[in-house]
FITORLO-395950 format. One record per residue: residue in three letters; x, y, z of N, C-alpha, C in turn. Coordinates in steps of 0.001 Angstrom, whole numbers, padded with zeros to 6 digits, always signed. Each point is the difference from the previous one (the first is absolute). Layout:
N
ALAXYZXYZXYZ/...
This chain:
179
MET-017590+012323+001512+001232+000355-000676+000204-000870-001234/PHE-000309-001359+000111+000279-000903-001140-000873+000321-001195/GLU-001057+000724+000148-000826+000330-001154+000729+000983-000930/ARG+001026+000661+000527+000802+000948-000777+001217-000694-000695/PHE+000211-001251+000258+001119-000729-000576-000313-000332-001453/THR+001002+000176-000867-000112-000470-001379+000046-001484-000006/ILE-000321-000575-001194+000067-001444-000126+001406-000535+000318/GLU+001036+000716-000446+001381-000404+000227+000360+000037+001499/ALA-000524+001007+000693+000235+000108+001454-000706-001117+000751/ARG-001207-000310-000441-000714-001139+000664+000724-001305-000258/GLU+000493-000152-001242+000755-001221-000342+001307-000045+000851/THR+000556+001134+000311+001217+000013+000848-000319-000515+001350/VAL-001122+000430+000589-000428-000446+001340-000304-001482-000016/VAL-000725-000470-001007-000326-001427-000106+001291-000812-000258/GLY+000909+000569-000833+001281-000673-000232+000861-000069+001241/ALA-000084+000970+000867+000761-000040+001258-000448-001141+000872/GLN-001289-000289-000003-000525-001138+000751+000537-001290-000573/LEU+000017-000102-001342+000604-001187-000640+001448-000166+000293/GLU+000723+001126+000015+001478-000075+000343+000172-000481+001438/ALA-000828+000567+000863+000170-000445+001444-000331-001501+000122/ARG-000963-000489-000713-000328-001444+000011+001191-000822-000550/ARG+000544+000462-001120+001164-000676-000612+001151-000146+000963/LEU+000206+001059+000835+001125+000000+000913-000428-000542+001396/HIS-001182-000560+000131-000513-000572+001244-000025+001015+001118/SER-000327+001266-000351-000072+001055+000998-001366+000070+000652/GLN-000024+000296+001307-001302+000116+000700-000612+001347-000204/ARG+000787+001026-000475-000482+001350-000192+000569+000556-001270/ILE-000727+000971-000607+000518+000652-001199+000798+001246+000432/GLY+001308-000011-000369+000884+001076+000334+000374+000847-001207/THR+000798+001025+000252+000390+000864-001093+000745-000734-001079/GLU+000710-001074+000406+000736-000782-000974-000916-000736-001024/HIS-001187-000364+000485-000981-000683-000854-000616+001018-000960/LEU-000185+001207+000458-000510+001057-000905+001061+000281-001074/LEU+001260+000058+000376+001065+000241-001003+000042-001133-001003/LEU-000042-001227+000451+000009-001141-000896-001166+000045-000941/SER-001152+000352+000474-001183+000090-000834+000113+001090-001028/LEU+000507+001129+000436+000280+001125-000958+000886-000447-001129/LEU+001039-000738+000338+001019-000442-001019-000649-001016-000947/ALA-001003-000726+000402-000616-001028-000812-001126+000586-000895/GLN-000381+001246+000157-001128+000519-000684+000123+000231-001524/GLY+001163+000370-000467+000133+000328-001414-000615+001288-000378/THR+000107+001014+000876-000565+001379-000196+001175+000939-000217/ALA-000382+001293-000178+001038+001032-000144+000788+000098+001295/SER-000643-000212+001153+000725+000082+001289+000988-001147+000128/SER-000446-001182-000439+000981-001183+000086+001160+000228-000957/ALA-000244+000694-001110+001085+000277-000918+000973+000955+000631/VAL-000517+001015+000732+000898+000920+000691+000813-000746+001044/LEU-000615-000890+000737+000765-000815+000988+001070-000817-000681/ALA-000376-000573-001159+001009-000815-000735+001195+000886-000455/ARG-000298+001198-000480+001131+000853-000382+000947+000329+001135/HIS-000527-000171+001231+000881+000272+001127+000640-001330+000503/GLY-000012-001003-000847+000642-001221+000297-000757-001029+000848/LEU-001308+000138+000045-000795-000899+000842-000757-000955-000896/THR+000067-001298+000376-000849-001012-000670-000716-000761+001084/ARG-001134-000528-000353-000759-000781+000968+000806-001159+000537/ASP+000648-000725-000862+000760-001218+000456+001107+000377+000905/ASP+000807+001079-000297+001113+000384+000868-000521+000466+001340/VAL-001083+000799-000054-000515+000484+001290-000631-001138+000840/ALA-000659-000935-000642-000571-001165+000706+001166-000789+000639/GLU+001092-000139-000666+001151-000720+000584+000520+000715+001218/THR+000090+001311-000079+000435+000834+001101-000952-000084+001183/VAL-001288+000045-000316-001014-000088+001093+000120-001398+000708/ALA+000170-000993-000807+000172-001379+000619+001189-000059+000874/ALA+001053+000632-000423+001254+000002+000841-000251+000740+001320/TYR-000769+001070-000031-000296+000692+001246-000981-000704+000936/VAL-001008-000575-000575-001007-000621+000856+000199-001506+000161/GLY+000976-000528-000707+000310-001448+000147-000892-000801-000872/GLY+000303-001217-000088-000817-000890-000883+000526-001417+000166/ASP-000821-000945-000383+000319-001405+000162+001270-000416-000708/GLU+000189+000561-001220+001207-000324-000797+001286+000461+000751/LEU-000094+001168+000594+001181+000549+000723+000247-000857+001276/ASP-001080-000418+000669+000132-000800+001222+000643-001362-000393/ALA-000458-000578-001066+000496-001334-000411+001470+000130-000351/ALA+000382+001062-000680+001441+000204-000439+000875+000144+001279/ALA-000547+000752+000984+000805+000193+001222+000168-001304+000786/LEU-001061-000774+000046+000091-001277+000736+000900-000968-000780/THR-000030-000043-001290+000864-000849-000768+001444+000380+000209/ALA+000240+001303+000099+001367+000485+000198+000620-000499+001299/VAL-000773-000302+001043+000474-000513+001240-000212-001511+000134/GLY-000314-000667-001124-000065-001418-000024-001333-000669+000383/ILE-001058+000804-000003-001321-000520+000353-000830-000187-001321/ASP-000464-001244-000215-000772-000299-001167-001478+000206+000360/LEU-000554+001093-000530-001389+000389+000362-000998-001044-000488/ASP+000259-000627-001153-000914-001025-000462-000010-001221+000928/ALA+001165-000344+000513+000072-001154+000947-000692+000371+001305/VAL+000131+001194+000455-000695+000405+001273-001523-000046-000250/ARG-000423+000530-001127-001433-000005-000320-000536-001422-000064/SER+000691-000851-000673-000440-001432-000094-000094-000694+001346/SER+000948+000281+000878+000021-000539+001327-001184+000472+000831/VAL-000239+001332-000030-001093+000572+000720-001338-000474-000511/GLU-000145-000087-001324-001271-000447-000561-000215-001503+000223/ALA+001065-000838+000127-000151-001344+000355-000508-000180+001429/SER+000411+000937+000842-000436-000080+001426-001370+000663+000255/PHE-000218+001110-000693-001196+000830+000332-001037+000103-001121/GLY+000324-000545-001143-000998+000056-001108+000391+000965-001024/PRO-000494-000176-001236+000319+000893-001149-000477+001426+000324/GLY+000859+000960-000379-000345+001404+000216+000187+000549+001373/ALA+000681-000827+000880+000180+000430+001373+000753+001261+000137/LEU+000920+000290-000964+000815+001212+000077-000598+001161-000772/ASP-001152-000185-000684-000594+001049-000751-000511+001084+000930/ARG-000033+001230-000491-000463+001150+000802-001477-000242+000377/PRO-000334+000161+001222-001402-000139+000366-000846+001138-000516/ARG-001238-000249-000348-000857+001063-000419-000479+000739+001225/SER+000040+001341-000083-000403+000842+001058-001531-000136+000292/LYS-000321-000192+001254-001397-000105+000358-000760+001308-000190/THR+000730+001101-000029-000605+001298-000138+000084+000561-001419/LYS+000462-000883-000899+000212+000468-001414-001396+000301-000594/ASP-000085+001027-000738-001185+000423-000656-000366-001033-001072/PRO-001249-000593+000074-000336-001014-000983-000031+000482-001433/SER-000096+001334-000198-000052+000482-001383+001429+000023-000616/GLY+000983-000250+000786+001372-000003-000469+000620+001369+000015/HIS-000673+000978+000561+000493+001371+000094+001215+000025+000895/ILE+000994+000749-000457+001259+000193+000759-000010+001484+000412/PRO+000170+000292+001280-000048+001401+000413+001282+000789-000371/PHE-000148+001291-000072+001144+000853-000290+000711+000375+001282/THR+001325+000158-000059+000754+000456+001129-000377+001482+000171/PRO+000286+000558+001177-000227+001426+000212+000753+000864-001033/ARG+001214-000370-000358+000781+000733-001001-000641-000066-001368/ALA-000476-001170-000402-000641-000110-001325-001315+000796-000003/LYS-000730+000032+001096-001193+000853+000080+000378+001468-000160/LYS+001097+000380+000668+000509+001365-000107+000377+000321-001415/VAL+000579-000927-000724+000353+000214-001405-001255+000351-000835/LEU-001037-000782+000257-001245+000267-000760-000639+001359+000309/GLU+000141+000398+001311-000477+001338+000364+000866+001071-000657/LEU+001326-000248-000028+000880+000959-000610-000157+000054-001528/SER-000464-001078-000596-000261+000028-001424-001149+000986-000290/LEU-000967+000055+000892-001087+000990-000140+000587+001406+000105/ARG+000834+000246+000980+000616+001285+000135+000821+000416-001227/GLU+000725-000990-000553+000840+000246-001191-000933+000386-001165/ALA-001129-000705-000136-000915+000322-001067-000591+001405+000155/LEU-000387+000327+001225-000547+001334+000264+001022+001065-000242/ALA+001279-000201+000396+000999+000960-000172+000282+000264-001527/MET-000259-001036-000787+000160+000107-001458-001293+000439-000694/ARG-001008+000287+000806-001306+000438-000518-000647-001078-000916/SER+000215-001236+000358-000544-001111-000724-001300-000401+000616/LYS-001010-000331-000837-001323-000397+000555+000003-001537+000352/GLU+000992-000677-000553+000104-001464+000264+001358-000323+000622/ILE-000012-001155+000692+001260-000498+000565+000481-001090-000955/ALA+001147+000245-000636+000589-000987-000932+001037-000812+000666/ASP+000430-001049-000672+001086-000843+000547+001227+000814+000295/GLY+000277+001009-000827+001155+000864+000260-000095+000739+001287/HIS-001180+000327+000404-000210+000717+001286+000316-000972+001190/ILE-000348-001263-000237+000376-001042+000992+001502-000063+000117/ALA+000721-000012-001138+001460-000034+000042+000510+001216+000723/LEU-000563+001157-000303+000394+001224+000779-000282-000115+001446/GLY-001103-000649+000348-000326-000227+001380+001033-000881+000714/VAL+000498-000983-000678+001064-000879+000524+001216+000859+000296/LEU+000371+000859-000929+001213+000830+000177-000232+001042+001140/ARG-001180+000560+000028-000316+001009+001028-000026-000623+001397/GLU-000521-001204+000108-000015-000698+001338+001436-000127+000505/GLY+000863-000443-000852+001449+000046+000210+000651-000937+000988/GLU-000741-000888+000658+000630-000810+000991-000261-001496-000126/GLY-000802-000384-000947-000345-001415-000165+001098-000819-000703/LEU-000212-001279-000038+000928-000902-000647+000195+000369-001482/ALA-001046+000526-000679+000148+000367-001370+001072+001052-000189/VAL-000078+001019+000869+000990+001069-000090+001447-000436+000395/LYS+000058-000910+000970+001251-000579+000357+000624-000691-001184/ILE-000800-000747-000761+000484-000749-001179+000483+001040-001065/LEU-000761+001102-000154+000422+001014-000980+001383+000527+000364/PHE+000188+000375+001268+001271+000526+000472+001083-001023-000207/ASP-000255-001255+000421+001023-001058-000137+000414-000207-001452/ARG-000954+000192-000954+000322-000147-001398+000596+001181-000624/GLY+000207+001089+000766+000621+001199-000480-000906+000930-000812/VAL-001302-000167+000122-000941+000836-000735-000009+001419+000544/ASP+000135+000955-000855-000152+001403+000350-001475+000307+000198/VAL-000433+000009+001238-001423+000087+000350-000557+001357-000517/GLU+000746+001071+000114-000496+001309-000432-000188+000048-001543/ALA+000932-000578-000694-000133-000088-001465-001162-000873-000393/LEU-000174-001141+000725-001160-000872-000258-001292+000731+000254/ARG-000054+000759+001088-001171+000796+000347-000362+000944-001183/GLN+000992+000730-000487-000214+000939-001082-000453-000669-001262/ASP+000585-001166-000294-000374-000716-001227-001441-000527+000141/LEU-000412-000466+001152-001362-000451+000190-001003+001138-000177/ARG+000333+001138+000605-000891+001153-000161-000130+000415-001438/THR+001106-000035-000743-000059+000354-001410-000907-000968-000734/ALA+000124-001260+000288-000803-001045-000698-001468+000122+000274/LEU-000329+000625+001179-001369+000166+000353-000730+001201-000610/ILE+000808+000867-000607-000552+001199-000588-000639-000356-001325/PRO-001307+000308-000162-000750-000384-001204+000501+000735-001258/
């Protein structure tokens, strides 16, 4: 299937892996595909931008949903716990880096991050979208349409939460894909 992907679609998949790494995710989800689409600078990312989506805003929303060290630190500070003091105390007792996340023993040495079942489904649906549009290649816009068609991942939840008209977005993406 990947042999049918355009350069932009391949860059979207590679970018999703980078987004997952940036967010310390163990798997590539629909949210990482959306973030990558927004970062591409293509016609499809322009369509997403016209619907009020930016990479930075979506990344902030993703972080709020999946959590993050900054949010944890703020929550602890709010209840009077100084995270830096706790870290210093633990490292004094157990050594530097004692609180760092352990490296998974089963982690792929190539650094590959696997896709969630939903993200895999999005890629399959991108092929279906391309076929339905009688396209010989799968473009990044087809991946965006696959995200919308899958309809249940974190990416779509973010779209709904941000008030995006998903049907209008779908139509605009299809229009942008017409040569």
